[in-house]
LUMTI-910751 format. One line per 8 residues: number of its first residue (from 0); their letters; for each residue x, y, z of C-alpha. Coordinates in pm, whole numbers. Layout:
% LUMTI-910751
NUM) A) X/Y/Z  ...
***
This chain:
% LUMTI-910751
0) XXXXXXXX) 968/-936/-2657  1122/-891/-2316  933/-1007/-2088  744/-794/-1866  858/-684/-1565  661/-571/-1261  803/-374/-942  663/-505/-664
8) XXXXXXXX) 414/-204/-464  605/-55/-104  516/118/227  473/498/93  805/600/272  896/969/379  1008/1030/-5  675/885/-186
16) XXXXXXXX) 479/1105/115  657/1441/-19  598/1365/-426  248/1260/-341  130/1577/-145  349/1778/-406  109/1633/-671  -181/1712/-468
24) XXXXXXXX) -95/2114/-418  -30/2188/-811  -322/1961/-907  -510/2197/-597  -325/2515/-761  -466/2456/-1166  -764/2648/-1108  -542/2956/-950
32) XXXXXXXX) -342/2933/-1211  -650/2861/-1507  -888/3198/-1245  -515/3360/-1426  -516/3312/-1808  -887/3415/-1783  -743/3681/-1686  -555/3767/-2034
40) XXXXXXXX) -794/3496/-2273  -1114/3344/-2309  -1245/3043/-2153  -1224/2782/-2523  -896/2919/-2650  -733/2876/-2276  -865/2563/-2283  -740/2453/-2638
48) XXXXXXXX) -393/2575/-2575  -371/2367/-2227  -400/2097/-2525  -183/2167/-2713  56/2180/-2427  -88/1874/-2259  -41/1623/-2600  360/1753/-2637
56) XXXXXXXX) 453/1675/-2290  299/1372/-2351  453/1325/-2685  792/1386/-2541  712/1125/-2206  593/896/-2551  905/904/-2695  1139/940/-2376
64) XXXXXXXX) 1029/599/-2240  981/412/-2593  592/388/-2569  554/450/-3001  735/134/-3060  477/-143/-3232  258/199/-3193  -133/119/-3398
72) XXXXXXXX) -483/272/-3363  -668/14/-3498  -991/11/-3636  -1198/-135/-3338  -1055/208/-3112  -1113/455/-3338  -1482/508/-3148  -1454/469/-2818
80) XXXXXXXX) -1109/719/-2839  -1352/1011/-2972  -1579/945/-2698  -1311/994/-2448  -1206/1300/-2642  -1524/1498/-2706  -1596/1376/-2252  -1244/1548/-2174
88) XXXXXXXX) -1360/1820/-2408  -1662/1907/-2273  -1522/1832/-1925  -1282/2095/-1945  -1440/2393/-2150  -1751/2336/-1851  -1405/2432/-1662  -1333/2669/-1822
96) XXXXXXXX) -1629/2809/-1828  -1731/2827/-1504  -1459/2904/-1349  -1489/3264/-1548  -1772/3302/-1350  -1686/3222/-980  -1417/3231/-792  -1042/3025/-817
104) XXXXXXXX) -1142/2807/-457  -1526/2772/-503  -1361/2636/-860  -1165/2394/-674  -1413/2261/-424  -1661/2195/-624  -1438/2025/-933  -1170/1798/-621
112) XXXXXXXX) -1586/1646/-570  -1515/1444/-858  -1366/1123/-624  -1792/1169/-453  -1913/1166/-786  -1699/889/-936  -1816/667/-645  -2166/706/-693
120) XXXXXXXX) -2164/687/-1017  -1944/370/-1044  -2283/217/-819  -2438/226/-1089  -2184/148/-1414  -1949/-107/-1238  -2060/-415/-1173  -1960/-540/-803
128) XXXXXXXX) -1914/-161/-724  -2086/-86/-483  -2207/180/-239  -2104/77/128  -2186/218/452  -1878/370/472  -1875/470/95  -2235/659/146
136) XXXXXXXX) -2161/864/439  -1855/968/270  -2093/1098/6  -2310/1307/216  -2065/1440/384  -1921/1585/102  -2246/1651/-25  -2282/1883/239
144) XXXXXXXX) -1984/2095/181  -2098/2163/-173  -2429/2288/-71  -2258/2485/204  -2013/2626/-68  -2368/2694/-294  -2533/2827/24  -2161/3134/22
152) XXXXXXXX) -2287/3273/-287  -2538/3430/-100  -2284/3597/94  -2221/3833/-202  -1848/3641/-220  -1694/3677/-628  -1899/3331/-703  -2166/3286/-893
160) XXXXXXXX) -2412/3031/-903  -2401/2978/-1240  -1994/2971/-1211  -2116/2753/-968  -2384/2481/-1145  -2125/2515/-1428  -1752/2399/-1264  -2011/2074/-1035
168) XXXXXXXX) -2089/1984/-1408  -1737/1914/-1534  -1618/1792/-1184  -1989/1471/-1267  -1843/1452/-1622  -1444/1438/-1477  -1611/1161/-1249  -1797/1002/-1541
176) XXXXXXXX) -1410/1030/-1749  -1268/820/-1449  -1453/577/-1454  -1460/544/-1892  -1062/563/-1850  -1061/339/-1576  -1246/12/-1786  -1044/166/-2121
184) XXXXXXXX) -729/150/-2020  -772/-202/-1979  -803/-292/-2301  -573/-47/-2468  -269/130/-2449  -264/441/-2190  -63/660/-2460  -349/619/-2699
192) XXXXXXXX) -634/719/-2430  -431/1100/-2318  -354/1170/-2668  -698/1124/-2793  -775/1394/-2558  -530/1574/-2671  -597/1605/-2982  -943/1585/-2972
200) XXXXXXXX) -960/1884/-2763  -796/2074/-2861  -954/2087/-3198  -1255/2051/-3035  -1217/2397/-2760  -1004/2507/-3102  -1333/2479/-3321  -1605/2661/-3008
208) XXXXXXXX) -1316/2987/-2961  -1361/3038/-3354  -1684/3064/-3367  -1758/3228/-3024  -1422/3381/-2892  -1380/3592/-3192  -1458/3867/-3069  -1295/3842/-2740
216) XXXXXXXX) -953/3816/-2832  -667/3684/-2619  -370/3925/-2508  -35/3782/-2451  112/3848/-2073  319/3696/-1856  122/3553/-1622  -84/3408/-1894
224) XXXXXXXX) 199/3189/-1961  278/3085/-1655  -41/2994/-1648  -11/2821/-1923  266/2635/-1838  137/2604/-1570  -204/2340/-1693  -22/2184/-2019
232) XXXXXXXX) 312/2157/-1872  295/2088/-1491  -47/1955/-1412  -81/1720/-1786  228/1673/-1793  450/1662/-1432  186/1532/-1298  114/1289/-1512
240) XXXXXXXX) 460/1141/-1532  534/1203/-1176  204/1061/-1054  247/656/-1313  663/634/-1109  384/619/-761  175/376/-897  450/173/-1025
248) XXXXXXXX) 629/165/-712  369/266/-390  91/62/-301  -207/280/-436  -415/284/-116  -187/429/76  -162/696/-224  -543/764/-263
256) XXXXXXXX) -594/973/78  -354/1249/40  -484/1330/-252  -799/1417/-26  -573/1730/77  -622/1948/-307  -928/2176/-216  -811/2260/133
264) XXXXXXXX) -448/2303/-102  -732/2482/-358  -850/2675/-113  -569/2863/-35  -347/2920/-319  -613/3099/-388  -613/3290/-118  -223/3405/-178
272) XXXXXXXX) -240/3444/-558  -547/3554/-604  -611/3709/-323  -993/3543/-209  -1058/3590/144  -1101/3295/388  -1408/3294/511  -1586/3031/761
280) XXXXXXXX) -1826/2872/529  -1524/2828/266  -1305/2663/521  -1585/2448/599  -1707/2314/237  -1360/2253/204  -1309/2068/462  -1641/1836/436
288) XXXXXXXX) -1485/1747/66  -1185/1604/244  -1359/1421/467  -1576/1367/255  -1303/1151/-74  -1074/1001/205  -1464/868/369  -1492/719/-42
296) XXXXX) -1199/645/-164  -1019/493/203  -983/108/65  -1213/-166/256  -1060/-292/602
***
């Protein structure tokens, strides 16, 4: 086996900054694409097809990079892989179902608060990852933004308390999945983890769709096709591959701050593509969540 060649991390340059901002914008636009897709398809069916497309994108990437060389799932790996797949299935299922009952802008802000949830969960689940005063202030600011968002629902927007609550649960599950992945990737091949999520997710949400959505069939439209391509290929494929390249070449601490723009991009793209109004409370909420993400993910001095 050839020796492992590592690439020294460097400071962020103009090309790296442009790429990470692009990824942040694409991630922020995911709830918007989801909301558009929900006009023509039920939530669990949409999630199942998204998993299939994402899995195919991962397979193509693995084949291109020869990641399948010596690929084998050990007997001790089946259980953690299955749990990860079920966790991801529940997270995406809640995201799709919740977004059906709320606005894309609310979904974008609430989902991207997962970074803050991750910090809180890590305090209890990851030894040595403690809540510092700076992190705690970021958590409180971000959660204040979530309270503002829930309060804005009382102003008669298109969002519902039920939808916001389900998307918030999805963000909490995403935070838990982030911690679980951070542990699992230390002892398992990333390709196994990604494929487990795609396979279990496609089967799980497909089964839920057959059970609960038989009377609510999808209809093939151009907008549904674009939505599925965006969620399954652009976000689950392109974003993943480029993010890996960025993490290989640039300092992770230099990248983290740029992703706090995701909720802001989500709100702006919701207004652009779905016509959702840019209310003062919505903008304040997205700003508070972004500031909270920045404080909680900023590396220690």
